[in-house]
mmCIF file of the N, C-alpha and C atoms, coordinates in Angstrom:
data_MODEL
# 
_entry.id   MODEL 
# 
loop_
_atom_site.group_PDB 
_atom_site.id 
_atom_site.type_symbol 
_atom_site.label_atom_id 
_atom_site.label_alt_id 
_atom_site.label_comp_id 
_atom_site.label_asym_id 
_atom_site.label_entity_id 
_atom_site.label_seq_id 
_atom_site.pdbx_PDB_ins_code 
_atom_site.Cartn_x 
_atom_site.Cartn_y 
_atom_site.Cartn_z 
_atom_site.occupancy 
_atom_site.B_iso_or_equiv 
_atom_site.pdbx_formal_charge 
_atom_site.auth_seq_id 
_atom_site.auth_comp_id 
_atom_site.auth_asym_id 
_atom_site.auth_atom_id 
_atom_site.pdbx_PDB_model_num 
ATOM 1   N N  . MET A 1 1  ? 0.881   -1.205 -0.068 1.00 0.00 ? 1  MET A N  1 
ATOM 2   C CA . MET A 1 1  ? -0.051  -0.041 -0.006 1.00 0.00 ? 1  MET A CA 1 
ATOM 3   C C  . MET A 1 1  ? 0.831   1.235  -0.022 1.00 0.00 ? 1  MET A C  1 
ATOM 4   N N  . GLN A 1 2  ? 0.576   2.150  -0.773 1.00 0.00 ? 2  GLN A N  1 
ATOM 5   C CA . GLN A 1 2  ? 1.336   3.374  -0.903 1.00 0.00 ? 2  GLN A CA 1 
ATOM 6   C C  . GLN A 1 2  ? 0.765   4.414  -0.006 1.00 0.00 ? 2  GLN A C  1 
ATOM 7   N N  . ALA A 1 3  ? 1.596   5.339  0.524  1.00 0.00 ? 3  ALA A N  1 
ATOM 8   C CA . ALA A 1 3  ? 1.065   6.539  1.355  1.00 0.00 ? 3  ALA A CA 1 
ATOM 9   C C  . ALA A 1 3  ? 0.052   7.362  0.553  1.00 0.00 ? 3  ALA A C  1 
ATOM 10  N N  . PRO A 1 4  ? -0.933  7.916  1.145  1.00 0.00 ? 4  PRO A N  1 
ATOM 11  C CA . PRO A 1 4  ? -1.845  8.798  0.551  1.00 0.00 ? 4  PRO A CA 1 
ATOM 12  C C  . PRO A 1 4  ? -1.059  10.020 -0.050 1.00 0.00 ? 4  PRO A C  1 
ATOM 13  N N  . ARG A 1 5  ? -1.551  10.428 -1.217 1.00 0.00 ? 5  ARG A N  1 
ATOM 14  C CA . ARG A 1 5  ? -0.876  11.546 -1.931 1.00 0.00 ? 5  ARG A CA 1 
ATOM 15  C C  . ARG A 1 5  ? -0.494  12.765 -1.091 1.00 0.00 ? 5  ARG A C  1 
ATOM 16  N N  . GLY A 1 6  ? -1.473  13.185 -0.164 1.00 0.00 ? 6  GLY A N  1 
ATOM 17  C CA . GLY A 1 6  ? -1.204  14.324 0.644  1.00 0.00 ? 6  GLY A CA 1 
ATOM 18  C C  . GLY A 1 6  ? 0.094   14.092 1.515  1.00 0.00 ? 6  GLY A C  1 
ATOM 19  N N  . LEU A 1 7  ? 0.105   12.863 2.071  1.00 0.00 ? 7  LEU A N  1 
ATOM 20  C CA . LEU A 1 7  ? 1.157   12.592 3.019  1.00 0.00 ? 7  LEU A CA 1 
ATOM 21  C C  . LEU A 1 7  ? 2.488   12.501 2.144  1.00 0.00 ? 7  LEU A C  1 
ATOM 22  N N  . ARG A 1 8  ? 2.445   11.994 0.910  1.00 0.00 ? 8  ARG A N  1 
ATOM 23  C CA . ARG A 1 8  ? 3.663   11.945 0.143  1.00 0.00 ? 8  ARG A CA 1 
ATOM 24  C C  . ARG A 1 8  ? 4.099   13.280 -0.179 1.00 0.00 ? 8  ARG A C  1 
ATOM 25  N N  . GLU A 1 9  ? 3.175   14.145 -0.487 1.00 0.00 ? 9  GLU A N  1 
ATOM 26  C CA . GLU A 1 9  ? 3.674   15.555 -0.748 1.00 0.00 ? 9  GLU A CA 1 
ATOM 27  C C  . GLU A 1 9  ? 4.147   16.206 0.488  1.00 0.00 ? 9  GLU A C  1 
ATOM 28  N N  . ALA A 1 10 ? 3.597   16.088 1.624  1.00 0.00 ? 10 ALA A N  1 
ATOM 29  C CA . ALA A 1 10 ? 4.156   16.683 2.814  1.00 0.00 ? 10 ALA A CA 1 
ATOM 30  C C  . ALA A 1 10 ? 5.586   16.059 3.070  1.00 0.00 ? 10 ALA A C  1 
ATOM 31  N N  . LEU A 1 11 ? 5.833   14.838 2.918  1.00 0.00 ? 11 LEU A N  1 
ATOM 32  C CA . LEU A 1 11 ? 7.092   14.343 3.152  1.00 0.00 ? 11 LEU A CA 1 
ATOM 33  C C  . LEU A 1 11 ? 8.084   14.820 2.083  1.00 0.00 ? 11 LEU A C  1 
ATOM 34  N N  . GLY A 1 12 ? 7.649   15.004 0.907  1.00 0.00 ? 12 GLY A N  1 
ATOM 35  C CA . GLY A 1 12 ? 8.546   15.636 -0.042 1.00 0.00 ? 12 GLY A CA 1 
ATOM 36  C C  . GLY A 1 12 ? 8.839   17.083 0.333  1.00 0.00 ? 12 GLY A C  1 
ATOM 37  N N  . ARG A 1 13 ? 7.958   17.774 0.855  1.00 0.00 ? 13 ARG A N  1 
ATOM 38  C CA . ARG A 1 13 ? 8.252   19.165 1.234  1.00 0.00 ? 13 ARG A CA 1 
ATOM 39  C C  . ARG A 1 13 ? 9.183   19.186 2.425  1.00 0.00 ? 13 ARG A C  1 
ATOM 40  N N  . VAL A 1 14 ? 9.113   18.278 3.424  1.00 0.00 ? 14 VAL A N  1 
ATOM 41  C CA . VAL A 1 14 ? 10.038  18.112 4.527  1.00 0.00 ? 14 VAL A CA 1 
ATOM 42  C C  . VAL A 1 14 ? 11.305  17.824 4.013  1.00 0.00 ? 14 VAL A C  1 
ATOM 43  N N  . ALA A 1 15 ? 11.502  16.770 3.006  1.00 0.00 ? 15 ALA A N  1 
ATOM 44  C CA . ALA A 1 15 ? 12.732  16.520 2.496  1.00 0.00 ? 15 ALA A CA 1 
ATOM 45  C C  . ALA A 1 15 ? 13.527  17.716 1.804  1.00 0.00 ? 15 ALA A C  1 
ATOM 46  N N  . ARG A 1 16 ? 12.656  18.456 1.042  1.00 0.00 ? 16 ARG A N  1 
ATOM 47  C CA . ARG A 1 16 ? 13.271  19.690 0.398  1.00 0.00 ? 16 ARG A CA 1 
ATOM 48  C C  . ARG A 1 16 ? 13.646  20.695 1.311  1.00 0.00 ? 16 ARG A C  1 
ATOM 49  N N  . VAL A 1 17 ? 12.890  20.937 2.417  1.00 0.00 ? 17 VAL A N  1 
ATOM 50  C CA . VAL A 1 17 ? 13.311  22.016 3.488  1.00 0.00 ? 17 VAL A CA 1 
ATOM 51  C C  . VAL A 1 17 ? 14.629  21.453 4.100  1.00 0.00 ? 17 VAL A C  1 
ATOM 52  N N  . ARG A 1 18 ? 14.581  20.120 4.497  1.00 0.00 ? 18 ARG A N  1 
ATOM 53  C CA . ARG A 1 18 ? 15.880  19.617 5.147  1.00 0.00 ? 18 ARG A CA 1 
ATOM 54  C C  . ARG A 1 18 ? 17.051  19.792 4.260  1.00 0.00 ? 18 ARG A C  1 
ATOM 55  N N  . GLU A 1 19 ? 16.960  19.493 2.939  1.00 0.00 ? 19 GLU A N  1 
ATOM 56  C CA . GLU A 1 19 ? 18.071  19.660 1.945  1.00 0.00 ? 19 GLU A CA 1 
ATOM 57  C C  . GLU A 1 19 ? 18.392  21.087 1.900  1.00 0.00 ? 19 GLU A C  1 
ATOM 58  N N  . ALA A 1 20 ? 17.500  21.987 1.838  1.00 0.00 ? 20 ALA A N  1 
ATOM 59  C CA . ALA A 1 20 ? 17.936  23.437 1.800  1.00 0.00 ? 20 ALA A CA 1 
ATOM 60  C C  . ALA A 1 20 ? 18.537  23.938 3.035  1.00 0.00 ? 20 ALA A C  1 
ATOM 61  N N  . SER A 1 21 ? 18.240  23.435 4.178  1.00 0.00 ? 21 SER A N  1 
ATOM 62  C CA . SER A 1 21 ? 18.796  23.704 5.367  1.00 0.00 ? 21 SER A CA 1 
ATOM 63  C C  . SER A 1 21 ? 20.219  23.307 5.423  1.00 0.00 ? 21 SER A C  1 
ATOM 64  N N  . TYR A 1 22 ? 20.434  22.113 5.028  1.00 0.00 ? 22 TYR A N  1 
ATOM 65  C CA . TYR A 1 22 ? 21.815  21.453 4.936  1.00 0.00 ? 22 TYR A CA 1 
ATOM 66  C C  . TYR A 1 22 ? 22.602  22.251 4.093  1.00 0.00 ? 22 TYR A C  1 
ATOM 67  N N  . ASP A 1 23 ? 22.066  22.586 2.758  1.00 0.00 ? 23 ASP A N  1 
ATOM 68  C CA . ASP A 1 23 ? 22.858  23.275 1.804  1.00 0.00 ? 23 ASP A CA 1 
ATOM 69  C C  . ASP A 1 23 ? 23.163  24.726 2.286  1.00 0.00 ? 23 ASP A C  1 
ATOM 70  N N  . ALA A 1 24 ? 22.220  25.331 3.010  1.00 0.00 ? 24 ALA A N  1 
ATOM 71  C CA . ALA A 1 24 ? 22.519  26.643 3.638  1.00 0.00 ? 24 ALA A CA 1 
ATOM 72  C C  . ALA A 1 24 ? 23.616  26.600 4.701  1.00 0.00 ? 24 ALA A C  1 
ATOM 73  N N  . ALA A 1 25 ? 23.562  25.553 5.509  1.00 0.00 ? 25 ALA A N  1 
ATOM 74  C CA . ALA A 1 25 ? 24.652  25.403 6.462  1.00 0.00 ? 25 ALA A CA 1 
ATOM 75  C C  . ALA A 1 25 ? 26.067  25.261 5.824  1.00 0.00 ? 25 ALA A C  1 
ATOM 76  N N  . LEU A 1 26 ? 26.094  24.459 4.719  1.00 0.00 ? 26 LEU A N  1 
ATOM 77  C CA . LEU A 1 26 ? 27.295  24.293 4.061  1.00 0.00 ? 26 LEU A CA 1 
ATOM 78  C C  . LEU A 1 26 ? 27.786  25.616 3.360  1.00 0.00 ? 26 LEU A C  1 
ATOM 79  N N  . GLY A 1 27 ? 26.756  26.417 2.930  1.00 0.00 ? 27 GLY A N  1 
ATOM 80  C CA . GLY A 1 27 ? 27.095  27.726 2.338  1.00 0.00 ? 27 GLY A CA 1 
ATOM 81  C C  . GLY A 1 27 ? 27.605  28.740 3.248  1.00 0.00 ? 27 GLY A C  1 
ATOM 82  N N  . ARG A 1 28 ? 27.438  28.442 4.680  1.00 0.00 ? 28 ARG A N  1 
ATOM 83  C CA . ARG A 1 28 ? 27.934  29.461 5.660  1.00 0.00 ? 28 ARG A CA 1 
ATOM 84  C C  . ARG A 1 28 ? 29.307  29.093 6.184  1.00 0.00 ? 28 ARG A C  1 
ATOM 85  N N  . GLY A 1 29 ? 30.069  28.196 5.362  1.00 0.00 ? 29 GLY A N  1 
ATOM 86  C CA . GLY A 1 29 ? 31.352  27.893 5.698  1.00 0.00 ? 29 GLY A CA 1 
ATOM 87  C C  . GLY A 1 29 ? 31.606  26.612 6.438  1.00 0.00 ? 29 GLY A C  1 
ATOM 88  N N  . MET A 1 30 ? 30.470  25.936 6.666  1.00 0.00 ? 30 MET A N  1 
ATOM 89  C CA . MET A 1 30 ? 30.557  24.556 7.366  1.00 0.00 ? 30 MET A CA 1 
ATOM 90  C C  . MET A 1 30 ? 30.950  23.608 6.285  1.00 0.00 ? 30 MET A C  1 
ATOM 91  N N  . GLU A 1 31 ? 31.668  22.651 6.729  1.00 0.00 ? 31 GLU A N  1 
ATOM 92  C CA . GLU A 1 31 ? 31.978  21.489 5.908  1.00 0.00 ? 31 GLU A CA 1 
ATOM 93  C C  . GLU A 1 31 ? 31.088  20.366 6.281  1.00 0.00 ? 31 GLU A C  1 
ATOM 94  N N  . ALA A 1 32 ? 31.004  19.325 5.297  1.00 0.00 ? 32 ALA A N  1 
ATOM 95  C CA . ALA A 1 32 ? 30.144  18.189 5.622  1.00 0.00 ? 32 ALA A CA 1 
ATOM 96  C C  . ALA A 1 32 ? 30.696  17.414 6.861  1.00 0.00 ? 32 ALA A C  1 
ATOM 97  N N  . SER A 1 33 ? 31.943  17.520 7.185  1.00 0.00 ? 33 SER A N  1 
ATOM 98  C CA . SER A 1 33 ? 32.395  16.878 8.326  1.00 0.00 ? 33 SER A CA 1 
ATOM 99  C C  . SER A 1 33 ? 32.043  17.526 9.553  1.00 0.00 ? 33 SER A C  1 
ATOM 100 N N  . ASP A 1 34 ? 31.545  18.796 9.495  1.00 0.00 ? 34 ASP A N  1 
ATOM 101 C CA . ASP A 1 34 ? 31.082  19.575 10.816 1.00 0.00 ? 34 ASP A CA 1 
ATOM 102 C C  . ASP A 1 34 ? 29.783  19.084 11.192 1.00 0.00 ? 34 ASP A C  1 
ATOM 103 N N  . VAL A 1 35 ? 29.034  18.284 10.436 1.00 0.00 ? 35 VAL A N  1 
ATOM 104 C CA . VAL A 1 35 ? 27.751  17.801 10.792 1.00 0.00 ? 35 VAL A CA 1 
ATOM 105 C C  . VAL A 1 35 ? 27.968  16.642 11.779 1.00 0.00 ? 35 VAL A C  1 
ATOM 106 N N  . SER A 1 36 ? 27.293  16.800 12.993 1.00 0.00 ? 36 SER A N  1 
ATOM 107 C CA . SER A 1 36 ? 27.463  15.864 14.106 1.00 0.00 ? 36 SER A CA 1 
ATOM 108 C C  . SER A 1 36 ? 26.860  14.445 13.744 1.00 0.00 ? 36 SER A C  1 
ATOM 109 N N  . ASP A 1 37 ? 27.373  13.413 14.416 1.00 0.00 ? 37 ASP A N  1 
ATOM 110 C CA . ASP A 1 37 ? 26.685  12.137 14.365 1.00 0.00 ? 37 ASP A CA 1 
ATOM 111 C C  . ASP A 1 37 ? 25.248  12.116 14.707 1.00 0.00 ? 37 ASP A C  1 
ATOM 112 N N  . GLU A 1 38 ? 24.907  13.014 15.623 1.00 0.00 ? 38 GLU A N  1 
ATOM 113 C CA . GLU A 1 38 ? 23.453  13.125 16.135 1.00 0.00 ? 38 GLU A CA 1 
ATOM 114 C C  . GLU A 1 38 ? 22.638  13.615 14.944 1.00 0.00 ? 38 GLU A C  1 
ATOM 115 N N  . GLN A 1 39 ? 23.155  14.630 14.231 1.00 0.00 ? 39 GLN A N  1 
ATOM 116 C CA . GLN A 1 39 ? 22.540  15.276 13.079 1.00 0.00 ? 39 GLN A CA 1 
ATOM 117 C C  . GLN A 1 39 ? 22.294  14.187 11.977 1.00 0.00 ? 39 GLN A C  1 
ATOM 118 N N  . ARG A 1 40 ? 23.406  13.417 11.738 1.00 0.00 ? 40 ARG A N  1 
ATOM 119 C CA . ARG A 1 40 ? 23.315  12.251 10.696 1.00 0.00 ? 40 ARG A CA 1 
ATOM 120 C C  . ARG A 1 40 ? 22.288  11.254 10.980 1.00 0.00 ? 40 ARG A C  1 
ATOM 121 N N  . ASN A 1 41 ? 22.239  10.977 12.379 1.00 0.00 ? 41 ASN A N  1 
ATOM 122 C CA . ASN A 1 41 ? 21.108  9.920  12.784 1.00 0.00 ? 41 ASN A CA 1 
ATOM 123 C C  . ASN A 1 41 ? 19.705  10.491 12.521 1.00 0.00 ? 41 ASN A C  1 
ATOM 124 N N  . ILE A 1 42 ? 19.600  11.761 12.871 1.00 0.00 ? 42 ILE A N  1 
ATOM 125 C CA . ILE A 1 42 ? 18.347  12.387 12.689 1.00 0.00 ? 42 ILE A CA 1 
ATOM 126 C C  . ILE A 1 42 ? 17.907  12.349 11.293 1.00 0.00 ? 42 ILE A C  1 
ATOM 127 N N  . GLU A 1 43 ? 18.838  12.800 10.393 1.00 0.00 ? 43 GLU A N  1 
ATOM 128 C CA . GLU A 1 43 ? 18.709  12.799 8.875  1.00 0.00 ? 43 GLU A CA 1 
ATOM 129 C C  . GLU A 1 43 ? 18.248  11.395 8.428  1.00 0.00 ? 43 GLU A C  1 
ATOM 130 N N  . ALA A 1 44 ? 18.919  10.367 8.983  1.00 0.00 ? 44 ALA A N  1 
ATOM 131 C CA . ALA A 1 44 ? 18.526  8.957  8.598  1.00 0.00 ? 44 ALA A CA 1 
ATOM 132 C C  . ALA A 1 44 ? 17.169  8.650  9.051  1.00 0.00 ? 44 ALA A C  1 
ATOM 133 N N  . LEU A 1 45 ? 16.724  9.090  10.131 1.00 0.00 ? 45 LEU A N  1 
ATOM 134 C CA . LEU A 1 45 ? 15.345  8.878  10.633 1.00 0.00 ? 45 LEU A CA 1 
ATOM 135 C C  . LEU A 1 45 ? 14.349  9.553  9.754  1.00 0.00 ? 45 LEU A C  1 
ATOM 136 N N  . LEU A 1 46 ? 14.642  10.736 9.340  1.00 0.00 ? 46 LEU A N  1 
ATOM 137 C CA . LEU A 1 46 ? 13.756  11.583 8.519  1.00 0.00 ? 46 LEU A CA 1 
ATOM 138 C C  . LEU A 1 46 ? 13.575  11.037 7.089  1.00 0.00 ? 46 LEU A C  1 
ATOM 139 N N  . SER A 1 47 ? 14.562  10.153 6.671  1.00 0.00 ? 47 SER A N  1 
ATOM 140 C CA . SER A 1 47 ? 14.412  9.595  5.331  1.00 0.00 ? 47 SER A CA 1 
ATOM 141 C C  . SER A 1 47 ? 13.790  8.141  5.366  1.00 0.00 ? 47 SER A C  1 
ATOM 142 N N  . GLU A 1 48 ? 13.142  7.923  6.398  1.00 0.00 ? 48 GLU A N  1 
ATOM 143 C CA . GLU A 1 48 ? 12.453  6.618  6.540  1.00 0.00 ? 48 GLU A CA 1 
ATOM 144 C C  . GLU A 1 48 ? 11.231  6.528  5.521  1.00 0.00 ? 48 GLU A C  1 
ATOM 145 N N  . HIS A 1 49 ? 11.210  5.422  4.734  1.00 0.00 ? 49 HIS A N  1 
ATOM 146 C CA . HIS A 1 49 ? 10.272  5.280  3.709  1.00 0.00 ? 49 HIS A CA 1 
ATOM 147 C C  . HIS A 1 49 ? 9.503   3.965  3.853  1.00 0.00 ? 49 HIS A C  1 
ATOM 148 N N  . ARG A 1 50 ? 9.721   3.202  4.950  1.00 0.00 ? 50 ARG A N  1 
ATOM 149 C CA . ARG A 1 50 ? 8.990   1.900  5.045  1.00 0.00 ? 50 ARG A CA 1 
ATOM 150 C C  . ARG A 1 50 ? 7.524   2.237  5.355  1.00 0.00 ? 50 ARG A C  1 
ATOM 151 N N  . VAL A 1 51 ? 6.599   1.263  5.065  1.00 0.00 ? 51 VAL A N  1 
ATOM 152 C CA . VAL A 1 51 ? 5.320   1.428  5.354  1.00 0.00 ? 51 VAL A CA 1 
ATOM 153 C C  . VAL A 1 51 ? 4.850   0.107  6.213  1.00 0.00 ? 51 VAL A C  1 
ATOM 154 N N  . PHE A 1 52 ? 4.211   0.255  7.321  1.00 0.00 ? 52 PHE A N  1 
ATOM 155 C CA . PHE A 1 52 ? 3.831   -0.815 8.245  1.00 0.00 ? 52 PHE A CA 1 
ATOM 156 C C  . PHE A 1 52 ? 2.304   -0.871 8.116  1.00 0.00 ? 52 PHE A C  1 
ATOM 157 N N  . GLU A 1 53 ? 1.784   -1.835 7.554  1.00 0.00 ? 53 GLU A N  1 
ATOM 158 C CA . GLU A 1 53 ? 0.285   -2.039 7.435  1.00 0.00 ? 53 GLU A CA 1 
ATOM 159 C C  . GLU A 1 53 ? -0.258  -2.343 8.813  1.00 0.00 ? 53 GLU A C  1 
ATOM 160 N N  . PRO A 1 54 ? -1.465  -1.870 9.144  1.00 0.00 ? 54 PRO A N  1 
ATOM 161 C CA . PRO A 1 54 ? -2.128  -2.111 10.381 1.00 0.00 ? 54 PRO A CA 1 
ATOM 162 C C  . PRO A 1 54 ? -2.580  -3.580 10.380 1.00 0.00 ? 54 PRO A C  1 
ATOM 163 N N  . PRO A 1 55 ? -2.615  -4.159 11.633 1.00 0.00 ? 55 PRO A N  1 
ATOM 164 C CA . PRO A 1 55 ? -3.162  -5.487 11.759 1.00 0.00 ? 55 PRO A CA 1 
ATOM 165 C C  . PRO A 1 55 ? -4.603  -5.523 11.199 1.00 0.00 ? 55 PRO A C  1 
ATOM 166 N N  . PRO A 1 56 ? -5.027  -6.702 10.632 1.00 0.00 ? 56 PRO A N  1 
ATOM 167 C CA . PRO A 1 56 ? -6.353  -6.745 9.994  1.00 0.00 ? 56 PRO A CA 1 
ATOM 168 C C  . PRO A 1 56 ? -7.501  -6.359 10.913 1.00 0.00 ? 56 PRO A C  1 
ATOM 169 N N  . GLY A 1 57 ? -7.501  -6.769 12.231 1.00 0.00 ? 57 GLY A N  1 
ATOM 170 C CA . GLY A 1 57 ? -8.610  -6.336 13.091 1.00 0.00 ? 57 GLY A CA 1 
ATOM 171 C C  . GLY A 1 57 ? -8.575  -4.846 13.317 1.00 0.00 ? 57 GLY A C  1 
ATOM 172 N N  . PHE A 1 58 ? -7.465  -4.165 13.459 1.00 0.00 ? 58 PHE A N  1 
ATOM 173 C CA . PHE A 1 58 ? -7.344  -2.728 13.526 1.00 0.00 ? 58 PHE A CA 1 
ATOM 174 C C  . PHE A 1 58 ? -8.113  -2.083 12.328 1.00 0.00 ? 58 PHE A C  1 
ATOM 175 N N  . ALA A 1 59 ? -7.630  -2.493 11.165 1.00 0.00 ? 59 ALA A N  1 
ATOM 176 C CA . ALA A 1 59 ? -8.199  -1.960 9.891  1.00 0.00 ? 59 ALA A CA 1 
ATOM 177 C C  . ALA A 1 59 ? -9.687  -2.207 9.750  1.00 0.00 ? 59 ALA A C  1 
ATOM 178 N N  . ARG A 1 60 ? -10.139 -3.356 10.154 1.00 0.00 ? 60 ARG A N  1 
ATOM 179 C CA . ARG A 1 60 ? -11.563 -3.769 10.160 1.00 0.00 ? 60 ARG A CA 1 
ATOM 180 C C  . ARG A 1 60 ? -12.395 -2.828 10.991 1.00 0.00 ? 60 ARG A C  1 
ATOM 181 N N  . ASP A 1 61 ? -11.858 -2.449 12.249 1.00 0.00 ? 61 ASP A N  1 
ATOM 182 C CA . ASP A 1 61 ? -12.598 -1.637 13.265 1.00 0.00 ? 61 ASP A CA 1 
ATOM 183 C C  . ASP A 1 61 ? -12.300 -0.102 13.047 1.00 0.00 ? 61 ASP A C  1 
ATOM 184 N N  . ALA A 1 62 ? -11.660 0.201  12.074 1.00 0.00 ? 62 ALA A N  1 
ATOM 185 C CA . ALA A 1 62 ? -11.225 1.646  11.892 1.00 0.00 ? 62 ALA A CA 1 
ATOM 186 C C  . ALA A 1 62 ? -12.479 2.587  11.677 1.00 0.00 ? 62 ALA A C  1 
ATOM 187 N N  . VAL A 1 63 ? -12.528 3.751  12.230 1.00 0.00 ? 63 VAL A N  1 
ATOM 188 C CA . VAL A 1 63 ? -13.620 4.645  11.955 1.00 0.00 ? 63 VAL A CA 1 
ATOM 189 C C  . VAL A 1 63 ? -13.642 5.069  10.525 1.00 0.00 ? 63 VAL A C  1 
ATOM 190 N N  . VAL A 1 64 ? -12.485 5.434  9.943  1.00 0.00 ? 64 VAL A N  1 
ATOM 191 C CA . VAL A 1 64 ? -12.396 5.863  8.561  1.00 0.00 ? 64 VAL A CA 1 
ATOM 192 C C  . VAL A 1 64 ? -11.945 4.661  7.753  1.00 0.00 ? 64 VAL A C  1 
ATOM 193 N N  . SER A 1 65 ? -12.832 4.342  6.910  1.00 0.00 ? 65 SER A N  1 
ATOM 194 C CA . SER A 1 65 ? -12.609 3.091  5.960  1.00 0.00 ? 65 SER A CA 1 
ATOM 195 C C  . SER A 1 65 ? -12.543 3.426  4.457  1.00 0.00 ? 65 SER A C  1 
ATOM 196 N N  . ASP A 1 66 ? -12.813 4.678  4.125  1.00 0.00 ? 66 ASP A N  1 
ATOM 197 C CA . ASP A 1 66 ? -12.906 5.151  2.790  1.00 0.00 ? 66 ASP A CA 1 
ATOM 198 C C  . ASP A 1 66 ? -11.403 5.872  2.487  1.00 0.00 ? 66 ASP A C  1 
ATOM 199 N N  . PRO A 1 67 ? -10.648 5.298  1.656  1.00 0.00 ? 67 PRO A N  1 
ATOM 200 C CA . PRO A 1 67 ? -9.387  5.974  1.371  1.00 0.00 ? 67 PRO A CA 1 
ATOM 201 C C  . PRO A 1 67 ? -9.512  7.263  0.589  1.00 0.00 ? 67 PRO A C  1 
ATOM 202 N N  . ALA A 1 68 ? -10.726 7.522  -0.005 1.00 0.00 ? 68 ALA A N  1 
ATOM 203 C CA . ALA A 1 68 ? -10.887 8.844  -0.623 1.00 0.00 ? 68 ALA A CA 1 
ATOM 204 C C  . ALA A 1 68 ? -10.864 10.069 0.355  1.00 0.00 ? 68 ALA A C  1 
ATOM 205 N N  . ILE A 1 69 ? -10.991 9.763  1.584  1.00 0.00 ? 69 ILE A N  1 
ATOM 206 C CA . ILE A 1 69 ? -10.955 10.825 2.524  1.00 0.00 ? 69 ILE A CA 1 
ATOM 207 C C  . ILE A 1 69 ? -9.613  11.564 2.458  1.00 0.00 ? 69 ILE A C  1 
ATOM 208 N N  . TYR A 1 70 ? -8.579  10.782 2.155  1.00 0.00 ? 70 TYR A N  1 
ATOM 209 C CA . TYR A 1 70 ? -7.189  11.497 2.063  1.00 0.00 ? 70 TYR A CA 1 
ATOM 210 C C  . TYR A 1 70 ? -7.088  12.512 0.935  1.00 0.00 ? 70 TYR A C  1 
ATOM 211 N N  . GLY A 1 71 ? -7.802  12.175 -0.215 1.00 0.00 ? 71 GLY A N  1 
ATOM 212 C CA . GLY A 1 71 ? -7.798  12.989 -1.312 1.00 0.00 ? 71 GLY A CA 1 
ATOM 213 C C  . GLY A 1 71 ? -8.598  14.354 -1.036 1.00 0.00 ? 71 GLY A C  1 
ATOM 214 N N  . ARG A 1 72 ? -9.696  14.144 -0.389 1.00 0.00 ? 72 ARG A N  1 
ATOM 215 C CA . ARG A 1 72 ? -10.517 15.303 0.027  1.00 0.00 ? 72 ARG A CA 1 
ATOM 216 C C  . ARG A 1 72 ? -9.834  16.153 0.996  1.00 0.00 ? 72 ARG A C  1 
ATOM 217 N N  . ALA A 1 73 ? -9.075  15.560 1.943  1.00 0.00 ? 73 ALA A N  1 
ATOM 218 C CA . ALA A 1 73 ? -8.358  16.388 2.978  1.00 0.00 ? 73 ALA A CA 1 
ATOM 219 C C  . ALA A 1 73 ? -7.192  17.154 2.246  1.00 0.00 ? 73 ALA A C  1 
ATOM 220 N N  . ALA A 1 74 ? -6.531  16.586 1.319  1.00 0.00 ? 74 ALA A N  1 
ATOM 221 C CA . ALA A 1 74 ? -5.379  17.134 0.598  1.00 0.00 ? 74 ALA A CA 1 
ATOM 222 C C  . ALA A 1 74 ? -5.883  18.289 -0.251 1.00 0.00 ? 74 ALA A C  1 
ATOM 223 N N  . ALA A 1 75 ? -7.049  18.039 -0.898 1.00 0.00 ? 75 ALA A N  1 
ATOM 224 C CA . ALA A 1 75 ? -7.556  19.007 -1.918 1.00 0.00 ? 75 ALA A CA 1 
ATOM 225 C C  . ALA A 1 75 ? -7.904  20.350 -1.220 1.00 0.00 ? 75 ALA A C  1 
ATOM 226 N N  . ASP A 1 76 ? -8.470  20.241 0.021  1.00 0.00 ? 76 ASP A N  1 
ATOM 227 C CA . ASP A 1 76 ? -8.995  21.508 0.629  1.00 0.00 ? 76 ASP A CA 1 
ATOM 228 C C  . ASP A 1 76 ? -8.934  21.249 2.054  1.00 0.00 ? 76 ASP A C  1 
ATOM 229 N N  . PRO A 1 77 ? -7.681  21.354 2.791  1.00 0.00 ? 77 PRO A N  1 
ATOM 230 C CA . PRO A 1 77 ? -7.564  20.984 4.195  1.00 0.00 ? 77 PRO A CA 1 
ATOM 231 C C  . PRO A 1 77 ? -8.602  21.852 5.117  1.00 0.00 ? 77 PRO A C  1 
ATOM 232 N N  . LEU A 1 78 ? -8.662  23.119 4.815  1.00 0.00 ? 78 LEU A N  1 
ATOM 233 C CA . LEU A 1 78 ? -9.537  23.976 5.688  1.00 0.00 ? 78 LEU A CA 1 
ATOM 234 C C  . LEU A 1 78 ? -11.047 23.458 5.627  1.00 0.00 ? 78 LEU A C  1 
ATOM 235 N N  . ALA A 1 79 ? -11.548 23.252 4.436  1.00 0.00 ? 79 ALA A N  1 
ATOM 236 C CA . ALA A 1 79 ? -12.954 22.727 4.428  1.00 0.00 ? 79 ALA A CA 1 
ATOM 237 C C  . ALA A 1 79 ? -13.051 21.362 4.882  1.00 0.00 ? 79 ALA A C  1 
ATOM 238 N N  . PHE A 1 80 ? -12.054 20.519 4.741  1.00 0.00 ? 80 PHE A N  1 
ATOM 239 C CA . PHE A 1 80 ? -12.049 19.118 5.323  1.00 0.00 ? 80 PHE A CA 1 
ATOM 240 C C  . PHE A 1 80 ? -12.146 19.222 6.810  1.00 0.00 ? 80 PHE A C  1 
ATOM 241 N N  . TRP A 1 81 ? -11.316 19.955 7.409  1.00 0.00 ? 81 TRP A N  1 
ATOM 242 C CA . TRP A 1 81 ? -11.307 20.020 8.938  1.00 0.00 ? 81 TRP A CA 1 
ATOM 243 C C  . TRP A 1 81 ? -12.618 20.740 9.460  1.00 0.00 ? 81 TRP A C  1 
ATOM 244 N N  . ALA A 1 82 ? -13.122 21.750 8.702  1.00 0.00 ? 82 ALA A N  1 
ATOM 245 C CA . ALA A 1 82 ? -14.237 22.457 9.087  1.00 0.00 ? 82 ALA A CA 1 
ATOM 246 C C  . ALA A 1 82 ? -15.421 21.381 9.106  1.00 0.00 ? 82 ALA A C  1 
ATOM 247 N N  . GLU A 1 83 ? -15.548 20.574 8.088  1.00 0.00 ? 83 GLU A N  1 
ATOM 248 C CA . GLU A 1 83 ? -16.520 19.481 8.064  1.00 0.00 ? 83 GLU A CA 1 
ATOM 249 C C  . GLU A 1 83 ? -16.379 18.518 9.288  1.00 0.00 ? 83 GLU A C  1 
ATOM 250 N N  . GLN A 1 84 ? -15.183 18.148 9.653  1.00 0.00 ? 84 GLN A N  1 
ATOM 251 C CA . GLN A 1 84 ? -14.868 17.264 10.709 1.00 0.00 ? 84 GLN A CA 1 
ATOM 252 C C  . GLN A 1 84 ? -15.341 17.859 11.973 1.00 0.00 ? 84 GLN A C  1 
ATOM 253 N N  . ALA A 1 85 ? -15.021 19.097 12.127 1.00 0.00 ? 85 ALA A N  1 
ATOM 254 C CA . ALA A 1 85 ? -15.397 19.752 13.536 1.00 0.00 ? 85 ALA A CA 1 
ATOM 255 C C  . ALA A 1 85 ? -16.961 19.927 13.566 1.00 0.00 ? 85 ALA A C  1 
# 
């Protein structure tokens, strides 16, 4: 199963911001070797792309069972959440 389009787009934006921040840091005179191990570990976690499917019972009992909800939420988030409220 592939992540919903809105989620994929958000993750893509996070990746672009992360890359821009890294590029900006290097542009300020930092070298790649100046990046800490902790920062590299965080970068590795942010690039996680595995998908863990829910157990069948959890999916069966889910309140939201229509995958189209993700498309509606991505198309107009304000209207979607106004409807949910």
